[in-house]
N, C-alpha and C positions, 0 to 999 in steps of 0.2 A: 503493499499500499502505498501511498506518497504520501511522505511527513508532512509534507507541504500543505495538503489537504487535510491531514487528520489530526492537526493540533487544533484550527479551527474550529472545526466540527465536533473536537471533543467539549471545545472551550462554549461553542453553543449548547452541547448537550448538560455540561453541570449547569449552566444558565437557566434551563427547559424546567427543572424543579422549582427553583423560586415561581419563574415566570407562571407556569399551571398553579399556584396555588390557592392567586385570587385573583384569576380572571377568567374569561369567558371563552367558548370552544374556538370562537373565529382564531383568538390569539394563540392555544395549544393548535390549532390545525396550521399556522404560517409554521411559529415555532418548529415543531416538528416536521415541516414538511422542506424547510429549510434544512436542517440540520440530516433527515432522509436527504436530499440532491446530495449535497458536500460529500456525504460518506458513499451513495452511489456512485458519483462522479468518481471517486477515490478509487473507488473497487473496480466500476465495470464501463467507465468512458461514459458518453451523453446517454445511453439505452438505461444504463445503471442509474443516472440523474434521473431521470423519468420515473424509474422504479422506484426508486429508492426514494423521491420526493412525494409519489402518491401514496405509499406505505406507510413513511414517516406522518404525512398530513392525517390518515383517518388515527393512526395511533395516536398521535398528539390532542387531536379534535375528542378522542374518546378521553383521555387523559382530562383535559380541559371541562369535561362536562360534568364528569365524575365530581369535582370540585365544585 
C-alpha cells in the first residue's frame, strides 16, 4: 500500500469517531465515504476508490444514524 495515501486515510479514520459522536447521518456518510475512497484508491486505483467510497459511505451513514 502507498504510505503517502495511507497516512491521511488513517488520520481521517481517527477523526471519524469523534465526528460520528454528535452529528447526523449525512456527516457520517461523507466522512466514511471520503475515508473509504482514499483507502480504496491506495489499494486498487480508480476502481478501488469508487468501491471504497461507496462502501465507506454506507458504513459511515449507518454509524452516524446509530448515534
